[in-house]
C-alpha positions in Angstrom: -85.2 216.1 82.5 -81.6 215.7 82.5 -81.2 218.3 80.2 -83.8 220.8 82.1 -81.8 219.6 85.3 -78.6 220.4 83.7 -79.6 224.0 82.7 -80.7 224.6 86.3 -77.6 223.2 87.6 -75.8 225.6 85.3 -77.9 228.7 86.1 -76.8 228.2 90.0 -73.2 227.5 88.9 -73.0 230.9 87.2 -75.0 232.7 90.1 -72.5 231.3 92.9 -69.5 232.4 90.3 -71.1 235.9 90.1 -71.2 235.9 93.7 -67.8 234.5 94.3 -65.9 236.5 91.5 -63.7 235.0 88.9 -60.6 236.1 90.7 -61.8 234.2 94.0 -62.9 231.1 91.9 -59.6 231.1 89.9 -57.4 230.9 93.1 -60.0 228.4 94.8 -59.4 226.1 91.5 -55.6 226.9 91.1 -56.0 228.6 87.8 -56.2 232.1 86.2 -59.4 234.0 86.0 -58.8 233.8 82.1 -59.4 230.1 82.5 -62.2 230.2 84.9 -63.8 232.6 82.2 -63.2 230.2 79.5 -64.6 227.4 81.5 -67.9 229.3 81.3 -68.0 228.3 77.7 -70.1 225.4 76.3 -67.2 224.1 74.3 -63.6 225.3 75.1 -60.8 224.3 73.3 -58.4 225.7 75.9 -60.1 223.8 79.0 -61.0 220.1 79.0 -63.6 220.7 81.9 -66.4 223.2 81.5 -69.1 224.3 83.6 -71.8 223.3 81.1 -70.4 220.0 81.1 -69.9 219.8 84.6 -73.7 220.8 85.3 -74.8 218.1 82.5 -72.9 215.3 84.2 -74.4 216.2 87.7 -77.6 216.2 85.9 -76.9 212.7 84.3 -76.2 211.3 87.8 -79.3 212.3 89.2 -78.0 215.3 91.3 -78.9 219.0 91.4 -76.8 221.7 92.9 -78.2 223.8 95.6 -77.1 226.4 98.1 -75.3 224.8 101.2 -77.7 226.7 103.4 -80.8 224.6 102.0 -82.0 221.5 103.2 -83.2 218.8 101.3 -85.9 216.2 101.8 -87.1 213.4 99.8 -90.8 213.9 98.3 -92.7 211.8 101.0 -91.1 214.0 103.9 -91.8 217.1 102.2 -95.8 216.0 101.6 -95.9 214.8 105.2 -94.3 218.4 106.4 -96.3 220.4 103.9 -99.7 218.7 105.1 -99.1 218.8 108.7 -98.1 222.6 108.5 -101.2 223.2 106.2 -103.6 221.6 108.5 -102.5 223.2 111.6 -102.6 226.7 109.9 -106.0 226.1 108.9 -106.9 225.0 112.5 -105.3 228.2 114.2 -107.3 231.4 113.1 -105.6 234.0 115.3 -102.7 234.3 117.5 -104.6 234.5 120.3 -105.3 230.7 120.2 -101.8 230.1 120.6 -102.0 231.7 124.1 -102.2 229.6 126.9 -102.3 231.9 129.9 -104.8 231.4 132.8 -107.3 234.3 133.0 -106.9 236.5 135.9 
């Protein structure tokens, strides 16, 4: 499981780097764009820290990387929300059922 989570973490990191751009990532980290590029490698002689190693560390600690706009919930809360939503949507067959206007 940690290996699969590390792979997924790395995918998210690389997508974020693509969106941010190497130049901005370098400025944020205080390094050159070349260094950021080298950090993308699995085993870099020039940099001690690489993104694959960071992704593996996060997975080993039981963390997963998600976009900041996502809201994460524990499995029990998700199941409760999902089941409640499913039951409600099964009851409502048309938008008219949601209208509570008095007939004229």
